[in-house]
C-alpha positions in Angstrom: 53.4 174.8 243.3 51.3 175.8 246.3 47.8 177.3 246.1 49.1 180.4 247.6 51.7 180.7 244.8 49.2 180.0 242.1 46.8 182.7 243.3 49.7 185.1 243.5 50.5 184.4 239.8 46.9 184.9 238.7 46.7 188.3 240.4 50.1 189.4 239.0 48.9 188.5 235.5 45.8 190.5 236.0 47.7 193.5 237.1 49.9 193.3 234.1 46.9 193.5 231.9 45.8 196.8 233.4 49.2 198.6 233.1 48.2 200.4 229.9 45.1 201.9 231.3 47.1 203.1 234.3 49.4 204.8 231.9 46.5 206.9 231.0 44.4 207.3 234.2 46.1 207.1 237.6 42.7 207.4 239.5 41.8 203.8 238.3 44.6 202.2 240.2 42.3 200.5 242.8 39.3 199.3 240.7 40.7 196.0 239.6 41.7 194.5 243.0 40.3 191.2 244.2 37.2 190.7 246.2 38.8 191.1 249.7 37.5 193.2 252.6 40.4 195.7 251.8 39.4 195.8 248.2 35.7 196.4 249.1 36.8 199.3 251.3 38.9 200.7 248.5 36.1 200.3 246.0 33.7 202.4 248.1 36.4 205.2 248.7 37.0 205.2 245.0 33.3 205.7 244.3 33.2 208.5 246.7 36.2 210.0 245.2 35.0 210.0 241.7 31.5 211.1 242.6 33.0 214.2 244.3 35.2 214.9 241.2 32.3 214.6 238.8 31.8 218.0 236.9 29.9 217.6 233.6 30.2 219.8 230.4 28.1 220.3 227.4 28.3 217.4 225.0 30.5 217.6 221.9 28.9 219.4 219.0 30.5 216.8 216.8 28.3 214.0 218.1 24.7 213.5 216.8 23.7 211.5 219.8 25.0 210.5 223.2 27.7 207.8 223.3 28.2 204.9 225.6 32.0 204.3 226.3 31.1 200.5 226.7 29.5 200.3 223.4 31.0 203.2 221.2 34.4 204.5 220.1 35.2 207.4 222.1 37.9 210.0 223.2 39.3 211.3 226.5 41.3 214.6 226.8 43.7 214.5 229.8 44.6 217.9 231.1 47.4 218.7 233.5 47.4 222.0 235.1 49.1 224.1 237.8 46.5 225.9 239.9 48.3 225.8 243.2 47.4 228.2 246.0 50.7 230.0 245.4 49.5 231.0 241.9 46.0 231.9 243.3 44.4 231.0 239.9 41.4 229.0 241.2 41.3 226.6 238.3 41.9 229.1 235.5 45.5 228.5 235.0 47.0 227.6 231.6 47.2 223.8 230.9 50.7 222.4 231.2 50.1 219.1 229.7 47.5 217.8 227.2 47.0 214.3 225.9 44.2 213.0 223.7 43.4 209.3 223.9 41.0 207.6 221.3 39.5 204.2 222.1 38.4 201.7 219.4 36.3 198.9 220.9 36.6 196.6 217.9 40.3 196.8 217.5 40.8 196.9 221.4 43.2 199.6 220.8 44.1 203.1 222.3 45.9 205.8 220.4 47.6 208.4 222.6 48.5 211.8 221.2 50.6 214.3 223.1 49.9 218.0 222.2 52.7 220.4 222.9 51.6 223.1 225.3 52.9 226.0 223.2 51.3 224.7 219.9 50.1 227.7 217.7 46.4 226.9 217.2 43.1 228.7 217.0 41.4 229.0 220.4 37.5 229.4 219.9 37.0 230.7 223.4 39.4 233.7 222.7 38.7 234.1 219.1 42.5 234.4 218.4 45.3 232.0 217.1 47.7 231.6 220.1 49.2 229.0 222.5 46.9 225.9 223.0 47.5 226.2 226.7 45.6 229.5 226.8 42.4 227.7 226.2 42.1 226.4 229.7 42.7 229.9 231.2 40.0 231.3 228.9 37.3 228.7 229.8 38.6 225.6 231.7 38.1 222.1 230.4 35.2 222.9 228.0 37.2 225.6 226.2 40.2 223.2 226.1 38.0 220.4 224.7 36.6 222.8 222.0 40.1 224.1 221.0 41.2 220.4 220.5 38.3 219.6 218.4 38.8 222.6 216.3 42.6 221.5 215.9 42.0 217.9 215.2 38.4 217.7 213.7 37.4 214.9 216.1 34.9 214.9 219.0 36.4 215.2 222.4 33.9 213.2 224.5 35.4 213.2 228.0 38.0 215.0 230.0 40.1 214.3 233.0 41.8 217.4 234.7 44.4 216.9 237.4 46.7 219.5 238.8 50.2 219.2 240.1 49.3 218.7 243.8 47.9 215.3 242.8 51.1 214.5 240.8 53.3 215.3 243.7 51.2 213.5 246.3 50.8 210.4 244.1 54.6 210.1 243.8 55.1 210.7 247.5 52.4 208.2 248.6 54.4 205.6 246.5 57.5 206.6 248.4 59.1 208.0 245.2 59.7 206.6 241.7 62.9 205.9 239.7 63.7 207.9 236.6 66.7 208.3 234.5 67.8 212.0 234.5 69.4 212.9 231.2 71.4 215.9 232.5 71.9 218.0 235.7 68.7 219.8 236.6 68.2 223.0 238.6 64.5 223.9 238.8 61.8 225.7 240.6 59.6 223.7 243.0 55.8 223.9 243.0 56.0 227.0 245.1 58.1 228.7 242.5 61.2 228.8 244.6 64.1 229.3 242.4 66.6 226.4 242.2 64.9 224.6 245.1 65.3 221.3 243.0 68.7 219.9 242.1 69.1 216.6 240.4 72.3 214.9 239.1 72.5 213.1 235.8 71.8 209.4 236.0 69.2 206.8 237.3 67.8 207.7 240.7 64.8 207.6 243.0 63.0 211.0 243.1 60.2 212.3 245.4 57.1 214.1 244.3 58.8 217.6 244.0 61.8 216.1 242.1 59.6 214.2 239.7 57.6 217.3 238.8 60.8 219.2 238.2 62.2 216.4 236.0 58.8 216.3 234.0 58.5 220.1 233.5 61.9 221.3 232.8 63.0 222.1 229.2 66.0 224.4 229.7 68.2 222.1 227.6 65.7 220.6 225.1 62.3 221.2 223.8 58.6 220.5 224.4 58.9 217.2 222.5 61.6 215.9 225.0 59.6 217.3 227.8 56.6 215.2 226.7 58.7 212.2 226.5 60.0 212.6 230.1 56.3 213.0 231.2 55.6 209.6 229.7 58.6 208.2 231.6 57.4 209.5 234.8 53.9 208.0 234.2 55.5 204.7 233.4 57.6 204.8 236.6 54.5 205.6 238.6 52.8 202.5 236.9 55.7 200.3 237.8 55.8 201.4 241.4 52.0 201.4 241.8 51.7 197.8 240.5 54.4 196.3 242.7 53.3 194.0 245.5 54.6 196.4 248.1 52.4 199.3 247.0 49.1 197.7 247.7 48.7 199.2 251.1 49.4 202.7 249.7 46.3 202.8 247.3 44.3 204.7 249.8 46.8 207.5 250.0 46.9 207.6 246.1 43.2 207.9 245.9 43.0 210.8 248.5 45.8 212.5 246.5 43.9 212.1 243.2 40.5 212.9 244.7 41.4 216.3 246.1 42.9 217.4 242.7 40.9 216.0 239.9 37.7 216.9 238.0 36.1 214.9 235.2 32.8 214.4 233.2 33.2 210.7 233.4 30.8 209.0 235.9 31.9 206.3 238.3 30.0 203.6 236.3 31.7 204.7 233.2 35.1 204.6 235.0 34.4 201.0 236.1 33.8 200.1 232.5 37.3 200.9 231.4 38.5 198.0 233.6 36.5 195.7 231.5 37.6 197.4 228.3 41.3 196.8 228.9 41.4 193.7 230.9 40.6 191.3 227.9 42.5 188.1 227.3 44.1 189.5 224.3 45.1 192.8 225.9 44.9 196.3 224.5 47.2 197.8 221.8 48.5 201.2 222.9 50.1 203.4 220.4 51.6 206.9 220.8 51.4 209.5 218.4 53.4 212.8 218.1 52.7 216.0 216.2 55.6 217.0 214.2 56.6 220.9 214.1 59.2 223.4 214.7 60.1 226.2 217.1 58.8 229.6 216.1 58.9 233.3 217.2 55.9 235.5 216.4 55.9 239.1 217.6 58.6 238.2 220.1 56.7 235.3 221.6 57.7 231.6 221.3 55.4 229.1 219.8 55.5 225.6 218.6 54.4 225.8 214.9 52.8 222.4 213.9 53.8 220.9 210.6 50.7 221.0 208.2 51.3 217.5 206.8 51.8 215.9 210.2 48.6 217.6 211.5 46.5 216.5 208.5 47.8 212.8 208.8 47.1 212.8 212.5 43.5 214.0 211.8 42.9 211.1 209.4 44.4 208.6 211.7 42.2 209.7 214.7 39.2 210.0 212.6 39.8 206.5 211.2 40.4 205.2 214.7 37.1 206.6 215.9 35.4 205.4 212.6 34.4 209.0 211.7 36.4 210.0 208.7 36.8 208.9 205.2 39.8 206.8 206.0 39.0 203.5 207.6 41.2 200.6 208.6 42.7 200.6 205.3 44.8 203.7 205.9 48.3 203.5 204.3 51.3 202.2 206.3 53.0 205.4 205.2 50.7 207.7 207.0 50.9 205.5 210.1 54.7 205.4 210.1 54.9 209.2 209.6 53.1 210.1 212.8 53.6 207.3 215.3 56.6 206.7 217.5 
């Protein structure tokens, strides 16, 4: 085997180790590249992007002291929003997607919880019980973090907020992604133009607007299936972004992300996540779902969370962060009830 082929195999192996992180955080796509001139240029651009996106919030009241993501267990809340110019909401829109990730350094594991956007919960910033997506409209990332803390009784240490412009631009910068459309879809586009997007059933390559419609639609199913489609889109982005042909597209990806992201993570902490997940043994990523049922209250649709599922999820996340009474000896029954 030639030296060139051996080097290619080594790089390909390293990329595979990073896939699970990319599933959570698209902005980190470029940080693990080799020490080439192009990589150095990307590194500097990434640093500028993340520095411009930095927007700190008050630390979690559930923490007694500051934490270090390279030394401690921690959590990140990923917030997807639609604050396009057409809506003229200037960052105060309702959240459209929420995912909480907890990281356990000793287990080298990540637990990823999708929270349905219509979940009926108490929102501290409003002082009422309503849809969880109202928290962002009431007070941005901090109000959303406080609401998730109230719901799950775990600290939310960091957040990453991205809007749909980033989503569309990232897919377009990769020249589209491949998804399996479960049924014929007619949806609005990002400018709310009715029936602007039409997708036939089946496996196909979609552009950014089409991918957004695929991820957002729920006319023929529910928030649960919607969350599953969003995960499928993220996996498709990962597959395309980690292909050899996409290396030259990373600059465009970063520009798309940088213009549409805010976070309280510093660049030095972002870099640390690469070391966190690129271990020889790899990272164990588990997805969790909150069980519930459709509900109508005073004429408004809500997703009513199942009390048992919510209680078990709290225990699992507390255990994963080494905070609650249930440690690593949590029963298999609880694990199987709430994990996919």
